[in-house]
Rosetta silent file (secondary structure, phi, psi, omega in degrees, C-alpha in Angstrom):
SEQUENCE: XXXXXXXXXXXXXXXXXXXXXXXXXXXXXXXXXXXXXXXXXXXXXXXXXXXXXXXXXXXXXXXXXXXXXXXXXXXXXXXXXXXXXXXXXXXXXXXXXXXXXXXXXXXXXXXXXXXXXXXXXXXXXXXXXXXXXXXXXXXXXXXXXXXXXXXXXXXXXXXXXXXXXXXXXXXXXXXXXXXXXXXXXXXXXXXXXXXXXXXXXXXXXXXXXXXXXXXXXXXXXXXXXXXXXXXXXXXXXXXXXXXXXXXXXXXXXXXXXXXXXXXXXX
SCORE:     score description
SCORE:     0.000 S_00000001
   1 L     0.000  127.710 -179.361  -26.195   11.769   -1.754 S_00000001
   2 L   -71.865  167.453  178.742  -28.224   11.175   -4.917 S_00000001
   3 H   -60.226  -41.556 -179.948  -30.652    8.281   -5.336 S_00000001
   4 H   -63.675  -42.266  178.550  -28.198    6.533   -7.640 S_00000001
   5 H   -64.899  -37.349  178.735  -25.375    6.938   -5.130 S_00000001
   6 H   -64.219  -42.578  179.280  -27.599    5.592   -2.358 S_00000001
   7 H   -65.120  -42.316  179.238  -28.418    2.482   -4.392 S_00000001
   8 H   -60.882  -42.690  179.913  -24.754    1.987   -5.252 S_00000001
   9 H   -68.766  -36.673  177.302  -23.761    2.216   -1.602 S_00000001
  10 H   -61.320  -44.454  179.120  -26.541   -0.181   -0.609 S_00000001
  11 H   -62.519  -42.869  179.752  -25.255   -2.760   -3.109 S_00000001
  12 H   -62.137  -41.542  179.279  -21.704   -2.336   -1.821 S_00000001
  13 H   -65.715  -36.659  177.079  -22.832   -2.861    1.769 S_00000001
  14 H   -64.498  -41.952  178.845  -24.702   -6.019    0.757 S_00000001
  15 H   -65.026  -41.868  179.179  -21.584   -7.354   -0.949 S_00000001
  16 H   -61.191  -39.811  177.967  -19.463   -6.541    2.100 S_00000001
  17 H   -65.342  -37.468  177.597  -21.871   -8.469    4.308 S_00000001
  18 H   -65.605  -38.062  179.577  -21.652  -11.424    1.944 S_00000001
  19 H   -61.159  -30.055 -179.781  -17.852  -11.285    2.091 S_00000001
  20 L   -62.132  -24.349 -179.569  -18.074  -11.737    5.866 S_00000001
  21 L   -75.060  -14.245 -177.166  -19.381  -15.264    5.320 S_00000001
  22 L    80.876    6.703 -179.502  -16.106  -16.217    3.633 S_00000001
  23 L  -102.870   95.423  175.010  -17.966  -17.373    0.547 S_00000001
  24 L  -145.008  147.101 -175.097  -16.461  -15.631   -2.457 S_00000001
  25 L   -71.573  141.339  177.167  -15.107  -17.093   -5.711 S_00000001
  26 L  -144.768  158.945  177.578  -11.375  -17.549   -6.115 S_00000001
  27 E  -119.643  133.397 -179.856   -9.006  -19.207   -8.560 S_00000001
  28 E  -108.175  145.272  177.603   -5.980  -21.179   -7.429 S_00000001
  29 E  -122.368  107.669 -174.672   -2.691  -21.597   -9.262 S_00000001
  30 E   -96.571  134.351  179.267   -0.741  -24.557   -7.913 S_00000001
  31 L  -118.577  -17.341  178.659    3.017  -24.889   -8.309 S_00000001
  32 L  -159.985  158.989  179.056    3.711  -27.600   -5.722 S_00000001
  33 L   -58.030  135.703  179.264    1.671  -29.852   -3.414 S_00000001
  34 L   -88.590  127.547 -177.249    0.070  -27.923   -0.549 S_00000001
  35 L  -100.021  -19.256 -174.352    0.822  -29.410    2.876 S_00000001
  36 L    92.047   -6.910  178.582   -1.070  -26.969    5.097 S_00000001
  37 L   -98.457   -0.565 -176.537    2.156  -25.938    6.822 S_00000001
  38 L   -63.084  150.825  170.326    2.922  -23.119    4.392 S_00000001
  39 E   -69.122  133.565 -179.400    3.347  -19.537    5.543 S_00000001
  40 E   -93.579  120.397  179.761    0.185  -17.591    4.685 S_00000001
  41 E  -118.633  129.160  179.914    0.853  -14.308    2.872 S_00000001
  42 E  -111.668  142.659  179.803   -1.940  -11.845    2.058 S_00000001
  43 E  -154.636  139.370  172.489   -1.742   -9.045   -0.499 S_00000001
  44 E   -98.598  145.587  176.359   -4.069   -6.578   -2.213 S_00000001
  45 E  -118.465  133.701  179.813   -3.584   -5.564   -5.833 S_00000001
  46 L  -136.653  -70.037 -170.809   -4.793   -2.239   -7.133 S_00000001
  47 L  -129.058   28.517  179.732   -2.744   -0.073   -9.476 S_00000001
  48 L  -134.583   58.119 -174.420    0.605   -1.832   -9.950 S_00000001
  49 H   -61.606  -25.011 -178.773   -0.055   -4.779  -12.315 S_00000001
  50 H   -71.719  -12.082 -173.566    3.553   -4.853  -13.531 S_00000001
  51 H   -82.036  -21.332 -169.740    4.743   -5.793  -10.032 S_00000001
  52 H   -59.465  -45.030  179.211    3.262   -9.285   -9.743 S_00000001
  53 H   -57.131  -39.830  177.968    6.038  -11.283  -11.497 S_00000001
  54 H   -62.988  -42.710 -179.754    8.645   -9.687   -9.208 S_00000001
  55 H   -63.945  -44.197  179.824    6.566  -10.502   -6.134 S_00000001
  56 H   -61.142  -42.199  179.431    6.111  -14.125   -7.192 S_00000001
  57 H   -63.267  -43.140 -178.590    9.847  -14.497   -7.749 S_00000001
  58 H   -66.983  -36.897  177.098   10.696  -13.015   -4.353 S_00000001
  59 H   -70.165  -35.187  178.839    8.249  -15.305   -2.588 S_00000001
  60 H   -65.368  -26.098 -177.674    9.609  -18.284   -4.506 S_00000001
  61 L   -91.516    5.424  179.783   13.098  -17.452   -3.183 S_00000001
  62 L   -64.412  144.530 -178.925   12.069  -17.426    0.484 S_00000001
  63 L   -91.594    9.718  179.283   14.156  -19.671    2.724 S_00000001
  64 L   -67.913  119.627 -168.981   11.160  -20.693    4.849 S_00000001
  65 L   -64.996  -26.387 -177.752   11.356  -24.525    4.834 S_00000001
  66 L   -90.094   -0.099  176.592    7.599  -25.202    4.753 S_00000001
  67 L    85.948 -178.541 -173.995    6.974  -22.983    1.753 S_00000001
  68 E  -133.320  141.883  170.665    4.588  -20.110    1.080 S_00000001
  69 E  -123.566  123.777 -174.834    0.972  -19.808    0.018 S_00000001
  70 E  -103.724  130.620  177.569   -0.049  -16.418   -1.375 S_00000001
  71 E  -114.728  113.250 -175.934   -3.603  -15.088   -1.201 S_00000001
  72 E  -105.319  144.096  172.972   -4.238  -12.195   -3.587 S_00000001
  73 E  -127.024  110.949  179.861   -7.180   -9.821   -3.769 S_00000001
  74 E   -90.711  115.750 -179.805   -7.401   -7.847   -7.004 S_00000001
  75 L   -90.138   -0.870 -176.946   -9.416   -4.664   -6.530 S_00000001
  76 L  -124.161  101.290 -176.331   -9.178   -3.587  -10.178 S_00000001
  77 H   -60.010  -28.522 -177.850  -11.168   -5.738  -12.612 S_00000001
  78 H   -64.827  -20.958 -177.358   -9.501   -4.083  -15.594 S_00000001
  79 H   -99.746    5.000 -173.190   -6.198   -5.722  -14.647 S_00000001
  80 H   -62.304  -36.009  179.433   -7.487   -9.254  -14.109 S_00000001
  81 H   -65.449  -36.038  178.905   -6.180  -10.514  -17.468 S_00000001
  82 H   -64.317  -44.375 -178.696   -2.704   -9.202  -16.622 S_00000001
  83 H   -68.881  -41.051  178.847   -2.673  -11.014  -13.288 S_00000001
  84 H   -61.973  -40.237  179.572   -4.041  -14.235  -14.738 S_00000001
  85 H   -64.528  -45.968 -179.729   -1.363  -14.186  -17.411 S_00000001
  86 H   -60.333  -40.792 -179.075    1.413  -13.577  -14.886 S_00000001
  87 H   -72.327  -37.571  179.163    0.186  -16.439  -12.702 S_00000001
  88 H   -67.828  -31.767 -177.057   -0.282  -18.820  -15.615 S_00000001
  89 H   -89.244  -13.371 -177.777    3.224  -18.124  -16.895 S_00000001
  90 L   -68.691  137.155  175.986    4.960  -18.308  -13.519 S_00000001
  91 L  -119.664  110.681 -177.980    7.164  -21.328  -12.969 S_00000001
  92 L   -90.588  136.470  176.814    7.925  -22.009   -9.315 S_00000001
  93 L  -129.233   10.675 -174.332   11.012  -23.954   -8.350 S_00000001
  94 L  -139.973 -122.071 -168.193   11.212  -23.016   -4.700 S_00000001
  95 L   -79.075  -25.164 -174.252    9.087  -21.881   -1.772 S_00000001
  96 E   -77.472  109.911 -176.295    5.938  -20.664   -3.540 S_00000001
  97 E   -92.515  -37.600 -177.166    3.498  -23.588   -3.499 S_00000001
  98 E  -159.138  149.316  173.775    0.208  -21.979   -4.467 S_00000001
  99 E  -124.962  132.330  176.079   -1.462  -18.662   -5.228 S_00000001
 100 E  -113.875  129.322 -172.649   -5.173  -18.024   -4.697 S_00000001
 101 E  -122.482  130.877  170.335   -6.672  -15.041   -6.530 S_00000001
 102 E  -114.813  136.364  171.639   -9.902  -13.102   -6.021 S_00000001
 103 E  -113.034  118.296 -174.548  -11.014  -10.376   -8.415 S_00000001
 104 L   -80.735  149.930  178.316  -13.412   -7.976   -6.766 S_00000001
 105 L   -74.832  -20.362  173.666  -16.440   -6.455   -8.506 S_00000001
 106 L  -150.581  169.780 -178.086  -15.440   -3.074   -7.062 S_00000001
 107 L   -74.056  102.105 -179.982  -12.550   -1.585   -5.116 S_00000001
 108 L   -77.211  -16.999 -174.516  -13.116   -2.875   -1.592 S_00000001
 109 L    92.403  174.473 -175.444   -9.922   -1.220   -0.436 S_00000001
 110 H   -70.766  -11.126  174.591   -6.943   -2.844    1.247 S_00000001
 111 H   -63.667  -16.919 -178.481   -9.194   -4.179    4.021 S_00000001
 112 H   -58.346  -35.140 -179.836  -10.097   -6.856    1.461 S_00000001
 113 H   -60.097  -25.107 -179.886   -6.976   -8.861    2.297 S_00000001
 114 H   -82.166  -14.546  168.340   -8.438   -9.386    5.757 S_00000001
 115 H   -66.464  -35.415  173.976  -11.508  -11.013    4.245 S_00000001
 116 H   -61.149  -46.549 -179.561   -9.013  -13.664    3.165 S_00000001
 117 H   -60.606  -41.295  179.448   -7.772  -13.893    6.759 S_00000001
 118 H   -65.064  -43.794  179.784  -11.330  -14.225    8.039 S_00000001
 119 H   -60.082  -44.321  178.729  -12.162  -16.944    5.514 S_00000001
 120 H   -61.692  -43.509 -179.606   -9.108  -18.950    6.516 S_00000001
 121 H   -66.174  -38.914  178.082   -9.932  -18.549   10.204 S_00000001
 122 H   -63.090  -28.661  179.230  -13.562  -19.558    9.638 S_00000001
 123 L   -87.882    3.075  173.700  -12.270  -22.732    7.994 S_00000001
 124 L   106.975    0.281  178.491  -10.174  -23.538   11.041 S_00000001
 125 L   -70.950  131.428 -177.072   -6.797  -21.965   10.300 S_00000001
 126 L  -122.666    6.711 -177.088   -5.195  -20.821   13.554 S_00000001
 127 L   -87.388 -174.055  179.932   -1.705  -19.833   12.451 S_00000001
 128 E   -76.806  158.076  170.828   -0.122  -16.478   11.696 S_00000001
 129 E  -120.718  143.448  175.572   -0.775  -14.353    8.636 S_00000001
 130 E  -111.290  135.024  178.905    1.784  -12.192    6.903 S_00000001
 131 E  -115.320  129.680  175.446    0.692   -9.057    5.075 S_00000001
 132 L  -128.071  153.848  172.923    2.700   -7.470    2.281 S_00000001
 133 L   -99.423  154.455 -176.336    2.010   -4.584   -0.084 S_00000001
 134 L   -79.231    4.492  174.762    2.568   -4.886   -3.812 S_00000001
 135 L  -110.695   24.358 -176.738    5.021   -1.983   -3.785 S_00000001
 136 E  -118.512  131.494  170.389    7.483   -3.713   -1.449 S_00000001
 137 E  -100.809  126.821 -175.010   10.710   -5.553   -2.263 S_00000001
 138 E  -127.285  156.387 -175.796   11.654   -7.944    0.523 S_00000001
 139 L   -83.225  168.120 -176.018   14.613  -10.233    1.135 S_00000001
 140 L   -67.751  -15.255  179.791   14.687  -14.030    0.954 S_00000001
 141 L   -96.215    3.034 -172.316   14.744  -14.234    4.760 S_00000001
 142 H   -58.380  -52.193 -175.681   11.641  -12.110    5.260 S_00000001
 143 H   -63.250  -45.364 -178.441    9.123  -14.883    5.936 S_00000001
 144 H   -65.142  -35.969  177.341   11.407  -16.872    8.245 S_00000001
 145 H   -68.088  -41.127  177.724   12.283  -13.719   10.215 S_00000001
 146 H   -59.600  -42.602  177.763    8.615  -12.801   10.546 S_00000001
 147 H   -65.115  -36.690 -179.730    7.897  -16.255   11.952 S_00000001
 148 H   -62.387  -35.923 -176.125   10.823  -15.951   14.357 S_00000001
 149 L  -101.275    9.869 -178.560    9.378  -12.745   15.824 S_00000001
 150 L   -65.281  130.804  174.558    5.723  -13.783   15.662 S_00000001
 151 L  -129.212  116.399 -175.796    3.692  -13.057   18.788 S_00000001
 152 L   -64.153  -10.624  178.245    0.025  -14.163   18.606 S_00000001
 153 L  -113.054   31.252 -179.035   -0.985  -11.261   20.847 S_00000001
 154 E  -148.095  156.708  163.742    0.758   -8.562   18.838 S_00000001
 155 E   -99.019  117.624 -176.372    0.906   -6.765   15.531 S_00000001
 156 E  -116.000  115.351 -167.902    4.571   -7.027   14.542 S_00000001
 157 E  -135.076  147.125  171.873    5.517   -4.805   11.635 S_00000001
 158 L   -66.418  -41.969 -174.802    8.465   -3.477    9.670 S_00000001
 159 L   -89.877   78.182 -172.006    6.685   -0.100    9.216 S_00000001
 160 E  -122.026  140.760 -175.490    6.532    0.823   12.917 S_00000001
 161 E  -138.016  155.608  162.512    6.518    4.229   14.602 S_00000001
 162 E  -101.273  138.822 -176.009    6.300    6.010   17.905 S_00000001
 163 E  -111.747  132.776 -176.864    3.852    8.905   17.765 S_00000001
 164 L  -111.012   72.815  178.998    4.415   12.119   19.653 S_00000001
 165 L    92.420  -90.008 -179.717    0.945   13.605   19.950 S_00000001
 166 L   -80.669  152.175 -173.574   -0.205   14.264   16.385 S_00000001
 167 L   -56.534  -43.060 -176.250   -0.265   11.425   13.869 S_00000001
 168 L   -85.762   -0.235  172.472    2.382   12.893   11.568 S_00000001
 169 L   -93.755   84.909 -171.019    4.647   13.809   14.486 S_00000001
 170 E  -143.566  164.677 -179.931    6.314   10.425   14.631 S_00000001
 171 E  -138.660  150.286  178.997    9.641    8.648   14.581 S_00000001
 172 E   -60.277  132.612  177.931   10.743    5.221   13.401 S_00000001
 173 L   -76.969  161.569  176.873   10.465    2.667   16.184 S_00000001
 174 L  -115.121  154.401  179.703   13.336    0.423   17.201 S_00000001
 175 L   -59.869  127.188 -179.288   13.238   -3.312   17.859 S_00000001
 176 L    86.559   -6.284 -179.548   12.237   -3.875   21.467 S_00000001
 177 L   -96.030 -175.805  179.618   11.172   -0.256   21.919 S_00000001
 178 L   -69.067  139.467  176.805    7.797    1.453   22.211 S_00000001
 179 L  -131.533  125.767  178.163    5.544    1.221   19.168 S_00000001
 180 L  -103.757  -20.955 -179.512    2.406    3.320   18.731 S_00000001
 181 E  -143.258  129.228  177.795    1.641    2.422   15.127 S_00000001
 182 E  -120.985  109.099 -178.879    2.312   -0.811   13.220 S_00000001
 183 L   -66.486  154.240 -176.452    1.707   -0.576    9.482 S_00000001
 184 L   -81.665  -21.737  177.623    0.053   -3.476    7.705 S_00000001
 185 L   -80.121  112.062 -175.007    2.605   -3.712    4.884 S_00000001
 186 L    87.514   42.945 -174.466    5.340   -6.027    6.152 S_00000001
 187 E  -126.349  150.800  169.749    3.397   -7.263    9.180 S_00000001
 188 E  -127.609  137.088  177.571    2.729  -10.584   10.910 S_00000001
 189 E  -154.500  179.605  178.122   -0.156  -11.190   13.299 S_00000001
 190 E   -84.560  166.447 -179.823   -2.591  -13.948   14.188 S_00000001
 191 L   -90.536  -18.364 -173.745   -5.647  -14.835   12.122 S_00000001
 192 H   -62.399  -32.700 -175.380   -8.042  -15.103   15.074 S_00000001
 193 H   -58.653  -26.326 -176.282   -8.566  -11.372   15.400 S_00000001
 194 H   -87.257    0.229  171.044  -10.483  -11.366   12.110 S_00000001
 195 H   -71.556  -20.379  177.623  -13.055  -13.837   13.427 S_00000001
 196 L   -82.370  107.316 -176.250  -14.606  -10.824   15.131 S_00000001
 197 L   -62.026  -19.354 -178.746  -16.919   -9.405   12.463 S_00000001
 198 H   -62.957  -24.678  176.250  -16.897   -6.031   14.231 S_00000001
 199 H   -57.177  -37.599 -177.062  -13.510   -5.349   12.681 S_00000001
 200 H   -90.276  -27.451 -170.721  -15.286   -5.113    9.324 S_00000001
 201 H   -99.334  -14.793 -176.178  -18.659   -3.736   10.416 S_00000001
 202 L  -109.608   -0.863  174.569  -17.797   -0.992   12.901 S_00000001
 203 L   -67.300  128.806 -179.890  -15.109    0.923   11.008 S_00000001
 204 L   -57.986  132.891 -174.934  -16.600    4.354   10.181 S_00000001
 205 H   -55.578  -35.554 -179.220  -17.552    4.439    6.511 S_00000001
 206 H   -61.661  -25.532 -174.445  -15.716    7.685    5.850 S_00000001
 207 H  -113.376   25.026 -176.917  -12.456    5.979    6.823 S_00000001
 208 L   -55.246  -35.938 -175.782  -13.016    2.619    5.135 S_00000001
 209 L   -81.519   -0.454 -178.506   -9.792    2.900    3.139 S_00000001
 210 L  -110.154   57.921 -175.010   -7.655    3.469    6.250 S_00000001
 211 H   -70.550  -22.574  179.558   -7.806   -0.075    7.538 S_00000001
 212 H   -64.274  -48.029  179.989   -4.234    0.037    8.877 S_00000001
 213 H   -66.496  -36.904  178.940   -5.055    2.624   11.510 S_00000001
 214 H   -65.232  -42.557  179.080   -8.317    0.868   12.278 S_00000001
 215 H   -61.849  -41.442  176.735   -6.560   -2.480   12.805 S_00000001
 216 H   -57.315  -49.668 -178.363   -4.131   -0.834   15.227 S_00000001
 217 H   -63.994  -45.271 -178.155   -6.984    0.667   17.218 S_00000001
 218 H   -62.527  -45.004 -178.580   -9.061   -2.509   17.102 S_00000001
 219 H   -66.400  -43.077  179.535   -6.152   -4.710   18.192 S_00000001
 220 H   -58.654  -40.024 -179.634   -5.134   -2.409   21.047 S_00000001
 221 H   -70.596  -12.660  174.295   -8.674   -2.553   22.410 S_00000001
 222 L   -98.745    7.117  176.699   -8.388   -6.340   22.441 S_00000001
 223 L    89.436   10.935  177.671   -5.220   -6.169   24.510 S_00000001
 224 L   -75.787  155.098  171.451   -2.716   -6.610   21.714 S_00000001
 225 E  -109.740  167.933 -179.943    0.679   -4.945   21.763 S_00000001
 226 E  -117.339  135.498 -177.503    2.620   -3.490   18.832 S_00000001
 227 E  -130.902  159.347  175.799    6.155   -4.526   17.933 S_00000001
 228 E   -94.094  132.211  178.835    8.852   -3.626   15.443 S_00000001
 229 L   -98.072  123.893 -175.783    9.894   -6.369   12.975 S_00000001
 230 L   -84.208   74.332  176.329   13.651   -6.389   12.193 S_00000001
 231 L  -130.354  164.725  175.834   13.580   -6.881    8.429 S_00000001
 232 L  -108.581  124.819  176.696   14.671   -4.818    5.460 S_00000001
 233 E  -130.397  136.680  177.598   12.020   -3.804    2.930 S_00000001
 234 E  -108.313  122.719  176.774   12.449   -1.427    0.027 S_00000001
 235 E   -84.098  134.511 -179.481    9.411    0.552   -1.081 S_00000001
 236 L  -124.726  169.082  179.125    9.131    1.074   -4.843 S_00000001
 237 L    51.620   46.779 -175.888    6.809    2.971   -7.183 S_00000001
 238 H   -54.763  -32.307 -176.509    6.347    5.638   -4.528 S_00000001
 239 H   -66.258  -16.159 -179.046    4.335    7.806   -6.918 S_00000001
 240 H   -95.119   -1.309 -175.677    1.507    5.239   -6.906 S_00000001
 241 L   -69.524  130.085 -175.812    1.086    5.148   -3.142 S_00000001
 242 H   -71.970  -15.281 -176.816   -2.454    6.054   -2.099 S_00000001
 243 H   -64.659  -21.155  178.012   -1.359    7.730    1.123 S_00000001
 244 H   -57.553  -28.436 -178.836   -0.550   10.869   -0.898 S_00000001
 245 H   -98.386    6.821 -174.399   -4.322   11.419   -1.092 S_00000001
 246 L  -123.500   11.518 -174.114   -4.964   10.509    2.541 S_00000001
 247 H   -56.405  -53.597 -177.966   -2.663   12.813    4.485 S_00000001
 248 H   -71.919  -36.087 -179.187   -5.408   14.942    6.015 S_00000001
 249 H   -65.973  -38.376  177.547   -7.877   12.053    6.265 S_00000001
 250 H   -63.535  -42.304  179.005   -5.397    9.951    8.234 S_00000001
 251 H   -64.457  -41.028  178.768   -4.837   12.779   10.680 S_00000001
 252 H   -62.081  -42.925 -178.737   -8.594   13.260   11.024 S_00000001
 253 H   -67.295  -41.686  177.798   -9.122    9.559   11.715 S_00000001
 254 H   -59.716  -44.086 -179.536   -6.298    9.437   14.258 S_00000001
 255 H   -64.591  -32.446  177.905   -7.799   12.422   16.091 S_00000001
 256 H   -70.827  -41.208 -177.336  -11.178   10.672   16.126 S_00000001
 257 H   -75.405  -35.178 -175.701   -9.744    7.427   17.506 S_00000001
 258 L  -126.354   68.655 -175.234   -7.381    9.058   20.008 S_00000001
 259 H   -62.284  -32.438  179.340   -9.007   12.358   21.048 S_00000001
 260 H   -65.094  -44.940  178.280   -6.895   12.681   24.209 S_00000001
 261 H   -63.160  -41.193  179.637   -3.653   12.446   22.282 S_00000001
 262 H   -64.511  -38.965  179.595   -4.953   14.923   19.725 S_00000001
 263 H   -66.218  -41.785  179.763   -5.990   17.348   22.476 S_00000001
 264 H   -67.045  -34.114 -179.350   -2.596   17.151   24.162 S_00000001
 265 H   -69.116  -32.052 -179.063   -0.831   17.730   20.830 S_00000001
 266 L   -82.817    0.000    0.000   -2.776   20.903   20.173 S_00000001
């Protein structure tokens, strides 16, 4: 690592430590009075700026009676004007009460959405959080169904699998069945787990961008279980999905976290 790279990494680590305090600037866009009973939805934005109007519309159409509050983390500063414009032009007539937006100085990765969860928990929020990805189309019943199946001691996710030894040797889980992996896109869990700063500080740096697998491992070690969420979600813009560049890295991380399973698979 060059001297310049070392300095850059040092600055990033300092910023990450600051984020742990929950003190970072955000802008709110209010569409209706906030009651504090709204469903909390977290989402990271990276390389799909055209998707935000669709997401806002789908959240506005949710049938959840207490409404929705969306917390966005934009990891791409170049797109901030696009997001601000979309939020300024949005007209809510339904469930979407408010959107809070952070624009990061660098790409923190999708773990950034959990800085939002930590900030809320530090301020006393004790309810569930819902996580969605910006490449997902979800139905109007999504939020209410997630709340119906919410278990504060579980990660409950639409993108759920049973794993048969190696990470990529897996099958879609069924509701009520065994789950070995619960993806973060289309998931509901409690906010308390993110009060433990070790979630953010002990993930190996090489695997910083694979926060989904880390959350699974971290939660299991705290006694959480994994469940399948019975909702329908359609993934779009598949060509922009970052997992295409993480196939081998994900397998490497899984083998590091679960060496016994990896040994048995080989």
